[in-house]
C-alpha positions, 0 to 999 in steps of 0.5 A: 795270266798275261792280261792284268790291270796295270799299275803305276810301276808299269809306266816305263814298260807302257810308254813305248807302246803308247808311243807306238800307237801314236801320241803328241804328248811328252813322256812326262805329260803322258805319265801324269795323265796315266797316273790320273786315269789309274786313280779314276775308278771309271777307267780300266787300263789293261796290259798283256805281258809275255813270259818274263813280264814285258808288256806287248799290248794294252787296252784302255776303256772308260765308263762314262757313268750316268747320263742326264737324259739316259739315266744310269744306262751307262755308256762305255768306250774302248779308247785304245787297243794296241799290240806291238807290231811283232806280236800281232796275230798271236792272240794278244788283241783277242785276249785284251778285247775279251778282258775289256768286254768282261769288265764292261759287261758288269759296268755299262749298258753299251760298250762302243769304239771306232776302228779304222776301216782298213787297219783295225776294223777287220780285226774286230770283224774276225772277232764277230763284231760288226761296225756301222758307218758314222760321220767319219766313214773311214772309222766305223763304230762298233757297239755291244749292247749288254741289255737292260 
């Protein structure tokens, strides 16, 4: 299966993807945060590996857990979805989104994310999701309600 949960051993392959997506962190600082997130059961970090094992995409999602006012109707968030530019339009992003949605369905009531209106929103729209304008209109918000 090309989509799998990442482990501490995947850091050196993940780092170039994190850099490609964009970060101000040093490799050392980002690596420390990666290890912290892997140890936190509320986080899911997936990778997509091509034959031979090289990572060409990743996704990071979080279950925010119970909410003081909303109770145990947990909110989840897709924080990152990135596919190496040379591997886009090959099904990698679609597979990563499907894996995140499958995880979220058993974890949270709602899964939400924002996507740039030109660079990313059209991808999610092709998957059948519809974004709504939010305070940052160039980043529509997408949401899946998994029901009660």
